[in-house]
C-alpha positions as CSV (number, residue, x, y, z in Angstrom):
1,M,-0.1,0.1,0.2
2,V,1.0,3.5,-0.7
3,L,-0.2,6.7,1.5
4,I,0.6,10.0,1.0
5,D,0.9,12.6,4.0
6,S,-0.6,15.6,1.8
7,H,0.3,18.1,4.5
8,C,3.0,18.1,7.0
9,H,5.7,20.4,8.5
10,L,8.4,18.0,8.6
11,D,11.0,20.6,9.5
12,R,9.0,21.9,12.6
13,L,9.3,18.5,14.4
14,N,11.1,17.9,17.7
15,Y,14.6,16.8,16.9
16,E,15.9,17.7,20.1
17,S,14.2,14.8,22.2
18,L,12.0,13.0,20.3
19,H,13.5,12.2,17.0
20,R,17.0,11.4,15.8
21,D,16.6,13.2,12.5
22,P,14.2,13.7,9.6
23,K,15.4,10.3,8.2
24,Q,14.4,8.4,11.1
25,V,10.7,10.2,11.0
26,I,10.3,9.6,7.0
27,E,11.7,5.5,7.6
28,Q,8.9,5.3,10.4
29,A,6.5,6.5,8.2
30,V,7.3,4.1,5.2
31,Q,7.0,1.4,7.7
32,Q,3.3,2.6,8.0
33,D,2.8,2.7,4.4
34,V,3.7,6.3,3.9
35,H,5.8,6.4,1.2
36,Y,5.9,10.3,0.0
37,M,4.8,13.5,1.8
38,L,4.4,17.3,0.9
39,V,6.2,19.5,3.2
40,V,4.3,22.9,3.6
41,S,6.1,26.1,4.6
42,I,4.8,28.9,6.7
43,S,6.5,31.5,5.8
44,L,9.3,32.3,2.9
45,D,12.3,32.0,5.2
46,E,11.4,28.9,6.7
47,Y,10.8,27.6,3.2
48,Q,14.4,28.1,2.3
49,N,15.5,26.9,5.8
50,M,13.1,23.9,5.2
51,R,14.5,23.0,1.4
52,Q,18.3,23.1,2.8
53,S,17.7,20.8,5.4
54,L,15.3,18.0,3.4
55,N,16.0,18.4,0.0
56,D,18.3,15.5,-0.4
57,Y,15.3,13.4,0.7
58,S,13.7,12.2,-2.7
59,N,10.4,11.2,-1.4
60,L,9.3,14.3,-0.2
61,F,7.6,17.0,-2.0
62,F,7.5,20.8,-1.1
63,S,5.1,24.0,-1.2
64,C,6.3,27.5,-0.8
65,G,3.7,30.1,0.9
66,V,3.1,32.2,4.0
67,H,0.5,31.0,6.4
68,P,-2.7,33.4,7.0
69,L,-1.2,33.6,10.7
70,H,2.0,35.0,9.8
71,V,1.2,37.8,7.4
72,H,1.9,40.5,10.0
73,E,5.9,39.5,10.1
74,S,6.2,41.0,6.7
75,K,4.5,42.3,3.3
76,I,3.7,39.7,0.9
77,E,7.0,39.3,-1.3
78,V,5.4,38.4,-4.7
79,E,8.4,38.4,-6.8
80,R,10.0,36.0,-4.1
81,L,7.0,33.7,-4.0
82,R,7.0,33.5,-7.9
83,R,10.7,32.7,-7.8
84,L,10.8,30.0,-5.1
85,G,7.2,28.9,-6.2
86,A,8.9,27.9,-9.6
87,Q,11.4,25.8,-7.9
88,E,11.8,22.1,-9.0
89,R,9.8,19.6,-6.5
90,V,7.6,22.7,-5.4
91,V,4.3,21.3,-6.2
92,A,2.0,24.1,-4.6
93,L,1.9,27.6,-3.3
94,G,1.0,28.0,0.4
95,E,-0.1,27.2,2.9
96,T,-2.3,30.6,2.2
97,G,-5.9,31.1,3.0
98,L,-7.8,33.1,5.9
99,D,-8.1,32.7,9.6
100,Y,-10.6,35.0,11.3
101,F,-10.5,32.7,14.4
102,Y,-7.4,33.5,15.6
103,S,-6.2,36.5,14.0
104,P,-9.4,38.8,13.0
105,E,-7.3,41.6,13.5
106,T,-4.8,41.2,10.3
107,R,-7.9,40.4,7.9
108,E,-6.9,42.7,5.1
109,Q,-3.4,41.4,5.1
110,Q,-4.6,38.0,5.1
111,I,-6.8,38.8,2.0
112,E,-4.1,40.5,0.1
113,S,-1.5,37.8,0.8
114,F,-4.4,35.1,-0.6
115,I,-5.0,36.9,-3.5
116,E,-1.4,37.1,-4.5
117,H,-1.0,33.4,-3.7
118,L,-3.7,32.6,-6.1
119,K,-2.6,34.9,-8.9
120,V,1.0,33.3,-8.6
121,S,-0.9,29.7,-8.7
122,R,-2.3,31.0,-12.0
123,E,0.9,32.2,-13.4
124,L,2.7,28.9,-12.6
125,E,0.0,26.4,-13.0
126,K,0.4,25.0,-9.7
127,P,-2.3,24.5,-7.0
128,V,-2.8,26.2,-3.7
129,I,-3.0,24.8,-0.4
130,I,-5.7,26.8,1.5
131,H,-6.0,27.2,5.4
132,T,-9.6,28.4,6.3
133,R,-11.1,28.9,9.5
134,D,-13.9,31.3,10.3
135,A,-13.9,32.7,7.1
136,K,-16.1,30.8,4.7
137,K,-17.7,33.4,2.8
138,E,-14.4,35.1,1.8
139,T,-12.5,32.1,1.3
140,L,-15.1,30.7,-1.5
141,E,-15.6,34.3,-2.7
142,L,-11.6,34.6,-3.5
143,I,-10.9,31.4,-5.1
144,N,-14.0,32.0,-7.2
145,K,-12.6,35.3,-8.4
146,Y,-8.7,34.7,-8.6
147,G,-8.5,31.1,-8.6
148,N,-8.4,28.7,-11.5
149,P,-10.6,25.6,-11.6
150,D,-8.5,23.6,-13.8
151,I,-5.5,24.2,-11.4
152,G,-7.2,23.8,-8.2
153,G,-6.0,23.3,-4.9
154,V,-7.1,21.7,-1.5
155,L,-8.6,22.9,1.8
156,H,-6.3,21.3,4.0
157,C,-7.5,19.8,7.6
158,F,-11.0,20.9,6.9
159,T,-13.4,21.3,9.8
160,E,-15.9,23.6,8.2
161,D,-19.4,22.6,6.9
162,Y,-20.5,19.9,4.2
163,E,-21.8,23.3,2.0
164,M,-18.4,24.8,1.8
165,A,-16.5,21.9,1.0
166,M,-19.0,21.0,-1.9
167,Q,-19.0,24.4,-3.1
168,A,-15.1,24.2,-3.2
169,I,-15.6,21.0,-4.8
170,D,-17.5,22.4,-7.7
171,M,-14.8,24.9,-8.0
172,G,-12.0,22.4,-8.8
173,Y,-10.6,21.9,-5.4
174,Y,-10.0,18.6,-3.1
175,I,-10.9,18.4,0.9
176,S,-8.2,16.7,3.2
177,A,-8.9,15.1,6.2
178,S,-6.8,15.4,9.2
179,G,-6.1,13.7,12.7
180,I,-9.2,15.6,13.9
181,I,-11.5,13.1,12.3
182,T,-10.3,10.5,14.7
183,F,-11.4,12.8,17.7
184,K,-14.7,11.7,19.5
185,S,-15.5,15.4,19.7
186,A,-15.5,16.1,15.9
187,K,-18.9,14.2,15.2
188,K,-19.9,17.1,12.7
189,V,-16.5,16.7,10.9
190,Q,-16.6,13.2,10.8
191,Q,-20.3,13.5,9.3
192,T,-19.0,16.0,6.8
193,F,-16.2,13.4,5.6
194,A,-18.6,10.6,5.3
195,K,-20.8,12.4,2.9
196,L,-18.0,14.0,0.7
197,P,-17.1,12.1,-2.6
198,L,-14.2,9.9,-2.2
199,E,-12.5,11.0,-5.5
200,R,-12.0,14.5,-4.1
201,L,-10.5,13.3,-0.5
202,L,-7.0,13.6,0.5
203,V,-5.5,12.6,3.9
204,E,-2.8,14.4,6.0
205,T,-1.1,14.7,9.5
206,D,-0.5,18.5,9.6
207,S,2.4,17.2,11.8
208,P,3.7,17.9,14.2
209,Y,0.1,19.2,15.5
210,L,-3.4,17.5,15.6
211,A,-2.0,14.0,16.3
212,P,-4.9,11.5,15.9
213,V,-6.2,8.7,18.4
214,P,-4.5,6.9,20.0
215,F,-1.7,9.5,19.8
216,R,-3.5,12.4,20.8
217,G,-1.9,15.0,22.6
218,K,1.7,13.8,21.5
219,E,3.6,15.4,18.6
220,N,2.1,14.3,15.5
221,Q,4.4,13.0,12.4
222,P,3.6,11.6,9.1
223,A,3.7,7.8,9.8
224,Y,0.3,8.7,11.8
225,T,-1.4,9.5,8.1
226,R,-2.1,5.8,8.4
227,Q,-4.7,6.1,11.6
228,V,-6.1,9.3,9.4
229,A,-6.5,6.7,6.3
230,E,-8.1,3.8,8.6
231,Q,-10.5,6.2,10.1
232,L,-11.5,7.6,6.8
233,A,-12.3,4.2,5.3
234,I,-14.6,3.6,8.6
235,L,-16.5,6.9,7.8
236,K,-16.7,6.1,4.2
237,G,-17.5,2.4,4.8
238,V,-14.9,1.1,2.5
239,S,-11.3,-0.6,3.1
240,Y,-8.4,0.9,4.0
241,E,-6.9,-0.3,0.9
242,D,-9.4,1.7,-1.1
243,I,-8.6,4.7,0.8
244,A,-5.0,4.2,0.2
245,K,-5.4,3.8,-3.5
246,V,-7.8,6.6,-4.2
247,T,-5.9,9.3,-1.8
248,T,-3.0,8.6,-3.7
249,E,-4.5,8.6,-7.1
250,N,-6.1,12.1,-6.0
251,F,-2.8,13.6,-5.0
252,Q,-1.3,12.7,-8.4
253,K,-4.2,14.4,-10.1
254,L,-3.9,17.5,-8.0
255,F,0.0,17.8,-7.6
256,G,1.3,15.7,-10.4
257,K,2.5,12.3,-10.8
258,I,4.8,10.9,-8.4
259,E,8.3,9.9,-9.9
């Protein structure tokens, strides 16, 4: 079986006391069928540091962008985003998007940054990885206005409602399940994923955050994509093997063939 962790922050794991090095984490993931990982940046500076530390691992892909909770750190550098986003093995722009739950005071900066990511996505013909929280209306409006349905993207670590997910799917986007779908308290999220079309779903860890049951409360890692996939199989009423096959195919449809 082949699983792909479609969203992790491998550079942000605890290598001081929990893990020896990225190689160890990647080997543990492969042992759990997670053969490929998409490593996502939260700022352009962190992207460059991330590439320098992880570039030698051939089963990693990368995305380049500025997280909405980091837009306050500096004005979006569009030329730099375009240049870095065009690099080899960068398969997406982001993560970008809108978060009005944690940072409503930077709303205008978030919108500006999100629009620029969507524009660069069109130019480079690479999909966008979108973080959205408490910003349903504007997220959909902006991807409809500035996004390209032929390129699309993914609403990662999705926790919003079924209606939003289906509107995004209708605009060419995929929806990604994280460890949250294993939480007993996440009944509405579970119900949403149970209804969504499997051919538009991805799996992820968002590690080191949001570790799934039975690791909840501990640091997350790409190996735990397995638990997300197994729970998604239960919610969809299909086999784990089906989830691995279809979500891997979906990843390749969105981000390109695995070489």
